[in-house]
BAPA-166573 format. One record per atom (N, C-alpha, C, O): residue number from 1; residue in one letter; atom name; z, y, x. Coordinates in pm, 1 decimal, decimal comma. Example, Ala and Ser with C-alpha at 12.3 -4.5 7.8 and 13.67 -1.06 7.14 Angstrom:
<atoms>
n  res  atom  up  north  east
1  A  N  780,0  -569,0  1319,0 .
1  A  CA  780,0  -450,0  1230,0 .
1  A  C  780,0  -330,0  1320,0 .
1  A  O  846,5  -331,9  1423,6 .
2  S  N  708,0  -225,0  1285,0 .
2  S  CA  714,0  -106,0  1367,0 .
2  S  C  787,0  3,0  1290,0 .
2  S  O  803,9  113,8  1340,9 .
</atoms>
This chain:
<atoms>
n  res  atom  up  north  east
1  X  N  643,4  238,6  456,4 .
1  X  CA  587,7  347,1  359,2 .
1  X  C  443,4  250,6  431,0 .
1  X  O  440,4  185,9  535,8 .
2  X  N  339,7  272,0  332,8 .
2  X  CA  257,8  240,1  359,5 .
2  X  C  97,2  275,1  429,4 .
2  X  O  19,7  352,1  372,7 .
3  X  N  62,5  203,5  563,3 .
3  X  CA  -39,2  315,7  583,3 .
3  X  C  -169,4  300,4  596,6 .
3  X  O  -180,8  413,3  644,4 .
4  X  N  -281,0  260,0  596,9 .
4  X  CA  -426,5  262,1  603,1 .
4  X  C  -510,4  345,6  723,4 .
4  X  O  -479,1  440,9  794,8 .
5  X  N  -585,2  295,2  715,7 .
5  X  CA  -707,3  332,7  817,0 .
5  X  C  -813,5  300,1  734,6 .
5  X  O  -839,3  180,2  745,6 .
6  X  N  -878,3  351,8  664,5 .
6  X  CA  -990,9  400,7  569,7 .
6  X  C  -1146,4  498,7  707,1 .
6  X  O  -1172,0  608,4  756,8 .
7  X  N  -1200,5  351,5  702,4 .
7  X  CA  -1344,7  387,1  731,5 .
7  X  C  -1498,6  421,4  652,9 .
7  X  O  -1574,6  338,8  602,5 .
8  X  N  -1512,6  544,6  659,7 .
8  X  CA  -1593,3  580,9  553,1 .
8  X  C  -1724,8  624,4  616,7 .
8  X  O  -1719,5  719,0  695,3 .
9  X  N  -1843,3  565,8  591,6 .
9  X  CA  -1968,7  547,9  591,9 .
9  X  C  -2040,2  617,8  551,2 .
9  X  O  -2046,4  603,9  429,1 .
10  X  N  -2138,7  733,1  607,4 .
10  X  CA  -2180,2  832,9  591,1 .
10  X  C  -2373,6  779,5  609,0 .
10  X  O  -2436,1  750,4  711,0 .
11  X  N  -2418,5  785,4  465,8 .
11  X  CA  -2575,9  669,1  519,2 .
11  X  C  -2711,3  779,6  546,9 .
11  X  O  -2815,2  750,5  606,1 .
12  X  N  -2677,2  908,0  488,0 .
12  X  CA  -2720,7  942,9  567,5 .
12  X  C  -2832,6  1038,8  725,1 .
12  X  O  -2938,9  1088,8  761,8 .
13  X  N  -2668,4  995,4  762,0 .
13  X  CA  -2636,4  1040,7  912,1 .
13  X  C  -2638,3  904,7  977,3 .
13  X  O  -2645,0  895,4  1099,9 .
14  X  N  -2634,1  825,6  918,5 .
14  X  CA  -2539,1  662,5  1003,3 .
14  X  C  -2444,6  727,9  1102,2 .
14  X  O  -2473,1  750,5  1219,8 .
15  X  N  -2318,8  758,7  1038,1 .
15  X  CA  -2234,8  800,0  1143,2 .
15  X  C  -2102,9  719,4  1045,1 .
15  X  O  -2119,7  690,2  926,7 .
16  X  N  -2023,8  702,9  1091,9 .
16  X  CA  -1863,2  625,8  1041,4 .
16  X  C  -1794,7  719,8  1100,5 .
16  X  O  -1819,8  773,5  1208,4 .
17  X  N  -1657,6  750,7  987,3 .
17  X  CA  -1578,9  803,6  1060,7 .
17  X  C  -1437,6  734,7  946,8 .
17  X  O  -1400,8  718,8  830,4 .
18  X  N  -1397,8  710,4  1119,5 .
18  X  CA  -1215,5  621,3  1058,6 .
18  X  C  -1088,7  745,5  995,2 .
18  X  O  -1069,8  842,8  1068,2 .
19  X  N  -1043,9  740,7  921,8 .
19  X  CA  -951,1  837,0  854,5 .
19  X  C  -841,7  750,8  809,8 .
19  X  O  -852,0  654,3  734,1 .
20  X  N  -709,7  807,8  878,7 .
20  X  CA  -577,1  764,7  764,9 .
20  X  C  -531,1  816,1  712,7 .
20  X  O  -507,7  935,8  729,1 .
21  X  N  -482,0  714,6  584,9 .
21  X  CA  -419,6  680,7  462,0 .
21  X  C  -292,2  676,6  467,8 .
21  X  O  -245,3  569,0  504,8 .
22  X  N  -194,3  789,5  434,1 .
22  X  CA  -67,6  747,2  391,8 .
22  X  C  -34,8  808,9  251,8 .
22  X  O  -94,3  862,9  158,6 .
23  X  N  105,3  768,1  291,0 .
23  X  CA  203,1  819,0  152,6 .
23  X  C  129,1  771,2  28,4 .
23  X  O  84,2  657,9  10,7 .
24  X  N  123,6  871,3  -52,0 .
24  X  CA  149,1  852,4  -224,8 .
24  X  C  12,9  782,5  -242,4 .
24  X  O  -11,8  681,1  -307,6 .
25  X  N  -94,4  882,8  -147,7 .
25  X  CA  -273,5  815,3  -147,1 .
25  X  C  -275,3  692,2  -119,3 .
25  X  O  -335,7  619,7  -198,4 .
26  X  N  -220,8  640,4  -18,9 .
26  X  CA  -198,1  503,8  26,1 .
26  X  C  -140,5  424,9  -77,9 .
26  X  O  -226,0  351,0  -126,6 .
27  X  N  -53,6  415,3  -118,5 .
27  X  CA  -14,1  353,9  -269,6 .
27  X  C  -119,1  351,4  -323,9 .
27  X  O  -178,6  244,0  -315,3 .
28  X  N  -182,6  456,5  -396,5 .
28  X  CA  -298,6  433,5  -501,4 .
28  X  C  -446,3  342,0  -482,0 .
28  X  O  -538,3  328,5  -562,6 .
29  X  N  -433,3  296,4  -369,7 .
29  X  CA  -548,2  175,5  -292,6 .
29  X  C  -477,1  68,5  -339,2 .
29  X  O  -550,5  12,1  -420,4 .
30  X  N  -335,3  -10,0  -327,5 .
30  X  CA  -285,7  -90,6  -305,4 .
30  X  C  -332,8  -186,2  -429,7 .
30  X  O  -346,3  -120,5  -533,0 .
31  X  N  -354,0  -290,8  -440,8 .
31  X  CA  -394,3  -379,7  -548,7 .
31  X  C  -538,7  -417,6  -593,5 .
31  X  O  -577,5  -515,6  -657,1 .
32  X  N  -585,8  -344,6  -558,0 .
32  X  CA  -778,4  -278,4  -531,4 .
32  X  C  -857,5  -411,6  -429,7 .
32  X  O  -831,6  -436,9  -312,1 .
33  X  N  -959,3  -481,9  -520,4 .
33  X  CA  -1050,2  -555,4  -480,2 .
33  X  C  -1194,4  -525,2  -449,0 .
33  X  O  -1265,5  -438,0  -499,0 .
34  X  N  -1222,7  -611,1  -360,0 .
34  X  CA  -1322,8  -572,3  -292,7 .
34  X  C  -1433,7  -563,8  -396,8 .
34  X  O  -1467,6  -661,3  -463,8 .
35  X  N  -1502,9  -412,3  -410,2 .
35  X  CA  -1583,2  -400,5  -506,5 .
35  X  C  -1564,8  -306,3  -587,3 .
35  X  O  -1634,9  -242,6  -665,9 .
36  X  N  -1425,9  -307,4  -546,0 .
36  X  CA  -1393,3  -181,1  -668,0 .
36  X  C  -1428,5  -1,9  -611,5 .
36  X  O  -1459,6  29,9  -496,8 .
37  X  N  -1412,9  86,0  -722,1 .
37  X  CA  -1442,1  170,0  -668,1 .
37  X  C  -1336,2  292,9  -649,7 .
37  X  O  -1270,8  288,8  -753,9 .
38  X  N  -1296,9  377,4  -586,8 .
38  X  CA  -1191,2  478,3  -637,4 .
38  X  C  -1228,0  605,8  -554,9 .
38  X  O  -1265,3  612,8  -437,8 .
39  X  N  -1204,6  720,0  -661,3 .
39  X  CA  -1212,6  837,8  -582,1 .
39  X  C  -1164,6  880,2  -459,5 .
39  X  O  -1056,0  856,3  -406,6 .
40  X  N  -1288,1  967,0  -408,2 .
40  X  CA  -1221,9  997,0  -290,3 .
40  X  C  -1146,6  1099,0  -254,8 .
40  X  O  -1164,8  1165,0  -152,5 .
41  X  N  -1080,4  1112,9  -316,2 .
41  X  CA  -947,4  1236,0  -342,6 .
41  X  C  -872,0  1202,3  -228,9 .
41  X  O  -838,2  1275,2  -135,7 .
42  X  N  -840,9  1034,9  -255,4 .
42  X  CA  -755,8  993,2  -151,4 .
42  X  C  -775,4  993,1  -22,0 .
42  X  O  -696,2  932,5  50,2 .
43  X  N  -869,7  1052,0  23,8 .
43  X  CA  -879,9  1066,9  184,9 .
43  X  C  -934,5  1177,5  195,7 .
43  X  O  -1025,8  1173,0  278,1 .
44  X  N  -916,1  1304,5  136,5 .
44  X  CA  -960,1  1451,4  88,5 .
44  X  C  -1169,2  1427,3  105,0 .
44  X  O  -1237,0  1482,4  191,7 .
45  X  N  -1204,4  1366,0  33,7 .
45  X  CA  -1348,9  1390,1  -46,5 .
45  X  C  -1349,2  1430,6  -240,8 .
45  X  O  -1391,5  1352,0  -325,6 .
46  X  N  -1316,6  1508,5  -257,4 .
46  X  CA  -1275,3  1522,9  -394,2 .
46  X  C  -1419,7  1571,6  -414,4 .
46  X  O  -1474,3  1668,5  -361,7 .
47  X  N  -1485,5  1454,7  -530,5 .
47  X  CA  -1576,7  1483,9  -608,2 .
47  X  C  -1698,7  1334,5  -568,9 .
47  X  O  -1801,1  1328,4  -637,0 .
48  X  N  -1672,2  1218,9  -452,1 .
48  X  CA  -1700,8  1129,7  -443,6 .
48  X  C  -1627,6  1037,7  -501,7 .
48  X  O  -1508,7  1050,8  -530,6 .
49  X  N  -1718,8  908,5  -527,6 .
49  X  CA  -1669,1  756,7  -558,3 .
49  X  C  -1697,2  687,4  -440,5 .
49  X  O  -1801,7  701,1  -376,9 .
50  X  N  -1593,6  604,0  -406,9 .
50  X  CA  -1639,1  542,3  -306,5 .
50  X  C  -1585,5  365,9  -291,9 .
50  X  O  -1471,1  346,4  -333,1 .
51  X  N  -1642,1  272,6  -250,7 .
51  X  CA  -1653,0  156,1  -281,3 .
51  X  C  -1640,0  65,4  -199,4 .
51  X  O  -1729,6  30,2  -122,7 .
52  X  N  -1494,4  1,6  -206,7 .
52  X  CA  -1430,9  -96,2  -117,2 .
52  X  C  -1549,3  -231,1  -84,8 .
52  X  O  -1571,2  -338,5  -140,9 .
53  X  N  -1602,9  -167,2  24,3 .
53  X  CA  -1692,6  -297,4  60,3 .
53  X  C  -1621,4  -434,5  163,3 .
53  X  O  -1699,3  -510,2  221,2 .
54  X  N  -1454,9  -455,0  177,4 .
54  X  CA  -1437,5  -533,6  241,2 .
54  X  C  -1326,5  -458,6  319,9 .
54  X  O  -1302,2  -345,6  277,6 .
55  X  N  -1219,7  -522,7  479,8 .
55  X  CA  -1162,2  -524,2  508,4 .
55  X  C  -1102,6  -649,9  585,2 .
55  X  O  -1153,9  -761,7  589,7 .
56  X  N  -971,0  -604,7  651,3 .
56  X  CA  -927,5  -705,1  740,2 .
56  X  C  -717,6  -652,0  722,9 .
56  X  O  -655,2  -550,3  692,7 .
57  X  N  -672,4  -844,8  778,9 .
57  X  CA  -532,8  -787,7  784,1 .
57  X  C  -469,1  -731,7  901,1 .
57  X  O  -534,1  -682,7  993,4 .
58  X  N  -284,9  -741,2  897,9 .
58  X  CA  -261,2  -656,7  971,6 .
58  X  C  -335,3  -734,5  1161,8 .
58  X  O  -351,8  -682,7  1272,3 .
59  X  N  -363,0  -903,6  1094,3 .
59  X  CA  -411,2  -980,3  1267,6 .
59  X  C  -564,3  -954,0  1266,5 .
59  X  O  -608,1  -1004,4  1370,0 .
60  X  N  -644,8  -908,7  1209,5 .
60  X  CA  -765,8  -889,3  1217,4 .
60  X  C  -849,4  -1006,0  1134,2 .
60  X  O  -966,5  -1035,8  1158,0 .
61  X  N  -775,2  -1059,5  1043,2 .
61  X  CA  -877,1  -1217,6  980,8 .
61  X  C  -931,2  -1099,8  877,1 .
61  X  O  -903,9  -979,8  873,6 .
62  X  N  -1001,3  -1164,6  810,3 .
62  X  CA  -1173,1  -1081,4  706,8 .
62  X  C  -1116,1  -1052,7  572,3 .
62  X  O  -993,9  -1062,5  583,3 .
63  X  N  -1148,9  -1022,0  451,5 .
63  X  CA  -1088,8  -1012,9  326,5 .
63  X  C  -1230,6  -1079,2  264,4 .
63  X  O  -1330,1  -1007,1  257,1 .
64  X  N  -1234,9  -1193,8  228,0 .
64  X  CA  -1317,2  -1293,4  157,7 .
64  X  C  -1285,5  -1217,2  -9,6 .
64  X  O  -1180,2  -1210,2  -73,0 .
65  X  N  -1390,5  -1180,0  -34,9 .
65  X  CA  -1427,3  -1147,2  -245,9 .
65  X  C  -1414,1  -1316,5  -286,5 .
65  X  O  -1361,1  -1341,8  -394,7 .
66  X  N  -1437,1  -1371,6  -245,3 .
66  X  CA  -1359,7  -1586,9  -340,1 .
66  X  C  -1276,6  -1557,2  -298,2 .
66  X  O  -1300,8  -1563,2  -177,6 .
67  X  N  -1184,6  -1525,3  -310,3 .
67  X  CA  -1048,9  -1562,7  -264,4 .
67  X  C  -949,9  -1468,4  -327,8 .
67  X  O  -937,6  -1361,3  -268,5 .
68  X  N  -882,7  -1484,3  -427,2 .
68  X  CA  -816,1  -1445,4  -515,9 .
68  X  C  -667,0  -1414,3  -405,7 .
68  X  O  -607,5  -1479,2  -319,6 .
69  X  N  -655,6  -1299,0  -458,6 .
69  X  CA  -447,6  -1321,7  -429,6 .
69  X  C  -510,4  -1178,2  -260,8 .
69  X  O  -619,3  -1122,5  -246,4 .
70  X  N  -373,1  -1169,5  -165,3 .
70  X  CA  -391,4  -1175,3  -55,0 .
70  X  C  -293,2  -1267,1  31,9 .
70  X  O  -244,6  -1238,8  141,4 .
71  X  N  -275,2  -1387,4  -45,4 .
71  X  CA  -192,6  -1464,9  53,2 .
71  X  C  -333,5  -1533,8  133,1 .
71  X  O  -437,0  -1558,6  71,4 .
72  X  N  -312,9  -1562,6  302,4 .
72  X  CA  -340,4  -1634,3  364,3 .
72  X  C  -386,6  -1792,0  298,7 .
72  X  O  -332,8  -1863,7  214,3 .
73  X  N  -489,0  -1804,2  365,7 .
73  X  CA  -540,5  -2008,6  295,0 .
73  X  C  -657,1  -2053,1  429,7 .
73  X  O  -761,2  -2012,0  481,1 .
74  X  N  -567,6  -2153,3  440,7 .
74  X  CA  -654,2  -2251,0  535,0 .
74  X  C  -756,1  -2265,5  457,9 .
74  X  O  -725,3  -2287,1  340,7 .
75  X  N  -920,2  -2259,5  491,6 .
75  X  CA  -1071,3  -2288,7  445,5 .
75  X  C  -1159,1  -2409,3  567,0 .
75  X  O  -1163,9  -2400,4  689,7 .
76  X  N  -1210,3  -2499,3  490,3 .
76  X  CA  -1268,7  -2572,4  552,3 .
76  X  C  -1391,6  -2447,5  546,6 .
76  X  O  -1419,2  -2398,9  436,9 .
77  X  N  -1457,1  -2403,4  662,4 .
77  X  CA  -1604,5  -2332,5  643,7 .
77  X  C  -1732,4  -2393,3  735,9 .
77  X  O  -1719,5  -2469,1  832,1 .
78  X  N  -1873,2  -2334,6  675,5 .
78  X  CA  -1948,4  -2382,7  740,9 .
78  X  C  -2035,5  -2276,4  764,8 .
78  X  O  -2149,8  -2302,2  802,8 .
79  X  N  -1999,5  -2160,6  748,7 .
79  X  CA  -2048,1  -2019,7  759,5 .
79  X  C  -2020,8  -1957,3  657,8 .
79  X  O  -1980,2  -2016,6  557,8 .
80  X  N  -2039,8  -1801,2  661,5 .
80  X  CA  -2000,7  -1669,6  582,4 .
80  X  C  -1880,3  -1600,6  682,6 .
80  X  O  -1889,2  -1591,9  805,0 .
81  X  N  -1795,7  -1566,3  620,9 .
81  X  CA  -1729,8  -1408,0  688,3 .
81  X  C  -1690,5  -1494,3  715,0 .
81  X  O  -1712,6  -1596,6  650,2 .
82  X  N  -1612,1  -1491,9  825,8 .
82  X  CA  -1484,8  -1529,8  906,3 .
82  X  C  -1524,7  -1703,1  973,8 .
82  X  O  -1479,2  -1816,0  955,9 .
83  X  N  -1611,2  -1654,5  1039,5 .
83  X  CA  -1689,8  -1809,6  1053,7 .
83  X  C  -1808,5  -1750,1  1234,9 .
83  X  O  -1919,2  -1701,2  1257,4 .
84  X  N  -1721,5  -1785,2  1292,2 .
84  X  CA  -1782,0  -1790,5  1444,1 .
84  X  C  -1816,5  -1923,6  1475,1 .
84  X  O  -1724,5  -2000,7  1502,7 .
85  X  N  -1918,0  -1959,1  1475,5 .
85  X  CA  -1965,7  -2057,6  1517,8 .
85  X  C  -1955,0  -2105,1  1719,0 .
85  X  O  -2004,0  -2021,0  1794,3 .
86  X  N  -1922,3  -2172,5  1753,3 .
86  X  CA  -1900,6  -2167,2  1957,6 .
86  X  C  -1981,8  -2270,5  1983,5 .
86  X  O  -2000,9  -2306,3  2099,7 .
</atoms>
């Protein structure tokens, strides 16, 4: 069974809320991409449309909009998401 931790931001108050999503609601989020809109009913917010803006995998690697698919790839990065210059 798949379980997600969804972070919802309230732009008016500036607060963020973490909501666990499991069961058939979690299955409806599988296959969505960054930038897709989902119905808020999946996290008990009926009447709202939510936009997927990012995420991480189980090991903390950031999602990238410019890479299709769900597999990890070795990248040569000079800046951007997932690059931290030391």
